[in-house]
N, C-alpha and C positions, 0 to 999 in steps of 0.2 A: 296316630297309632296308639291304641290302649296299652297299658302295662302288660296285660295278659297276652295280647298279640305279639308284643316285643319279646316276651319270654318264649312263646312258641317259635317265633322266627329264629331266635338265637339257637334254640335247640335243634331246629331243622338244619341250619347252616353248620353248626358245630358237629352234628352227627355226620353230615356229608364230608366235612373236613377230616373227621376221625377215620372214616373208612377209606377215603381217597389217599390219605397219607400212608407212609410205610414206617413201621417201627425200625429204628436204626440198628437193631441187633438181629443179625441173621445167624446167630451161633447155634441154633438148635439143629442144624445139619450135623452137629457133633453130639447129638443127644446120646448116642451109644458109646461115646468116648469114656474111658475110665478116668478116675481122678489122676491128675498129673503126678507121676512118680517123683520121689525125691531125686534131685540132681538132673532131672530131664530138662532138655533145652526147650525153652518157650520163646515166642516172639511177641514181645510187648507191643501194644498198639500205641500210636502216637497220640499226643494230647493228654487230657486228664479225664478222670471218670465223671459220669453224670452225678450231680448232687441233687437229692430230692428231699427237701425238708418241708414239713407240713405242720403248721402250728394251729390249724383249725380256727377257732374263734378267738384265739389269744390276740390281744392288742397291747400287751405290756411292753416296756422299753426293750427288753431283750429280744422278744419275738420280732418287733419291728426292725431292730438292728440286724438280726440274723437273716431276715428276709432281704434286707438291703445287701448284706454280704453275699447272699445266694445270687441275687441279681447281678452283682459285680462279677462273681465267679462265672456265671453263664455268659457274660460278655467278654470273658478272657482277661479280666482285670484282677488276676489272682493275688497280686501283692496287696492291693487295696482290700480285697476280701479277707486276706489272712490277718490284716491288722484288726479288723472288726471281730473275726472269730477268736482271736487271741485274747480279747477282753473278757470272755466268758468261759465257764467251766462245765456247762451242760453237755450231755452226750451229743446233741446237735452241733454245738460249737466245736467240740473235739473232732467230730467227723469232718466238719467244714475245714478246720485247720489242717487236718491230715491231707485232704484233697487239694487244698490251696497250695500246699508245698510239694505236690506230686512231681516226680516220683520219690522224692527223698524220704525213705522210710515209711511211705504211705501204707503199703500193704501190711507191714509189720504192725503199724499203729492200729489198723483196722482189726487185725487179729487180736491185739491186746484189748481193744474196746469190746469185741465180742466175748472175750474171756471174762471181762469185768462186768458185762451186762448179758449174762447167758440167756435171759428170757426176752431179749429185745429184738423184735422184727426189724426195727430201724437199723440196728447195728448189722444184722445179717444181710439186709438189703444192700447196704453199702459195702460190706465185705464182698458180696457178689460182684458189685461193680469194680471193686479193686482187683479181684481175680480176673474179671473180664478184661480190664485195661492191661493187665499183666500177661494176657494171652492164655490164661488158664481157664478155658471154657467150661470144662466139666466141673471144676471146683466152683465156678460161678453158678452153674445150675444147681449144685448141691446147696449152696448158701441161699439162693433165692427160694428154693423149695422149702428150706427150713424157715425162712422168713414168712412164707405163707401159712406155716403150721403153728408157729409160736404164738402169734397174736393175730388170729385171722380176722378180727373185728377192727383192724387198724388201717390207716392209709398206707403204712409201709407194706403190709401184706398185699393190699390191692395193687400197689406199684410193683411189687416183686412178681406178681403174676404177668405183668406186661411182657418182659423179655422171655418168660417161660412159654408164652403163647403168642408169638409174634404174628401169627396169621389172623389174630383178632384185633379189633380197634382197641386202643389203650383205654384204661380206666373202666368204669362201670357204665352200662347203658343208661340213658336218661329215663327218668320217670316223671311224667308231666301230668299234673292234674289241672282242673279248671277251678280249683279252690283258691281263695284269696286269703292272705293274712288278715286277722282282725285288725281294724284301724289302730287300736291301742298298742299293737306290737310293732307297727311299721317304723316308728321313730326310735326304737330301742337299739342299743349297741348290740353287736352280734351275740356276745355271750349272754346278755340279758334276754335277748329274743329267744335263744335256744332254751334257756332256763324256763321262760314263760311257756314255750311250746311244750316242754316236758311236763310242766305242772298241769297244763290243760289236758294233756294226753292221759293223765291219771284218772280222768273221768271216763265213764262208759260212753264215749262220744267218738264215733267212727271217723268223722272228719278231722277232729283234733288229733287222733292217732295217725291219720294219713299225713297231715301237715308236719307233725313231728318226725314221722318216718322218712318223709322226703328230705327234711333238713339233715337227718342223720345219714341218709344215703348220699346226699351231696357232699357231706363231710367225710365220706369214705369209711363209714362204720356200717358195713352191709349186714352184719348179723343182728345188731341192735335195730337197724331199720326194718329188717324182715320181721322181727318180733312185733313191731308196731303194726306192720301191714297185715300180718296174720290176725292180730287182735281186732283190727278194723274189719276185716273180712268176716270174722266170727260174729261181730256185732251187726254187720250189714251184708248178709249173704246174697241179697238180691241187688246189690250195688255193683255195677260192672267196674267202676273205678277201683273200689276196694279189692275186688277179686283180682283185677289186673295187677295192681300194685303187689299183692301177695304173690302172684305168679312171677312177676319180674324180679321181685325181691329174692327169689330162689336162685337167681343167676350166679354162676361162678364160672370162671374160665376153665377150671379143671373138669367141670361137669355141667356144660351148658344145656345138656338134654333135660336136666331137672326142671329148668325154667320153661323150656319149650313144651315139656310134658304137661305142665300146669296151664300154660297160656293157650296152647293150641285148642284144647277142648272148649275153652270159653267162647270161641267163635261160633259154636253151636248153641251154647247156653244163652249167649247174648248176640244173636245173629245180626242185629242192626246197630250195635254199639260201636261207634267209631273208635272209642278209646281202646278197645281190645285189639283191633287190627292195626291201629297206629303203633301200638307198642310191640305187636308181633313184627311189624315192619322194622322197628328200631332194633329189636333183638337180631333180626336177620341182617341188618346193616352192621351190627356190632360183630357178628361172626362172619362178615364179609360174604354173605350169600346175597349178593346185590340184586340179581335178577328176581329171586324169590321175594326180596324186600320190595322191589318195585311193584310186583304183582299185588302184594298185600296193601301197599299204599294206594294203588289205583282203586282197589275195592273200598278203601276208606272214602275216597272221593265219590265213588259211584253210590255207595250205600247211604251216605249222609252228607251230601254236598254242601250244606249250609253250616256245618259244624266247624268250630275252630280247628279240630283235628284234621278235617278234610282240607281246609285252607293251607295248613302247614304241611300236610302230606304232599300237596302240590309243590310247595317250596322245596321240600326235601327231594322230590323226584327231579325237579329242575336242577337243583344243586348237584345231585349225583350225576346227572347227565352232562352238565356243563363242566364238571370236574373230570370227565373222561373215565369215570369209574365203570368197570365192566362187571 
């Protein structure tokens, strides 16, 4: 199996898993609830809040240690995680320490961290989870909403949108190109690779901008990624991949219609381009419009059966069906 085929297959199976799973937060049935009044009785949830730390391409000792602590925390080994978090003083470490010792002062500590980091989506994201764990649903919604607004081009903002829109698959929809990394970049460390992609994207080269945009998208920097996709589409307006990426790059859970409004018309502009309908299918998967997604994916197979997109559309259709997704 080629590297490209492996990427396609992973995307197809991961997309199926994303839509088949359910987001564990069903709090938005309380969307109309007002902020919990002082002194009101709440019912805390059992366990500890989710911890969502993202260090991007960092590979420094602290990032590696905190990833290890986050893994321990997720496995319920909170005392071990706490010892690692306690070695560091970054915002991520302080959030981790507060959650590792939950519930002992955890909510108050998150409030303090938000006060000392008023522009941090990461702090607001975790304050939302602290409120949610404490049974204060409306306060959680307010914190998550603020997290999406403070630093919208950040992984924390992307992750805050998940509990706000639990009817959609988590994270950002995939953007898949048939482009390959230049050989000279394949052996670089992640940070060096990202830097090289950024430097290449400074040139008037649509493919270089697409590669850099996809890297940024995968790192959950959607606004920066969309900027690259739009620049690529401007350079190559007749390239269906560039136009498709620019359309999908407009996706947000608060306003998914914007992306659909750009991508849908491309099926007429490029009626035989499998890349367009494949991504339209993925967007429909992400918004859990699964029957419509299947219809688009079947058209990918019918229109261009020999393409890589068609082969993986088949994989996705099968995965959705075997997963029992309706």
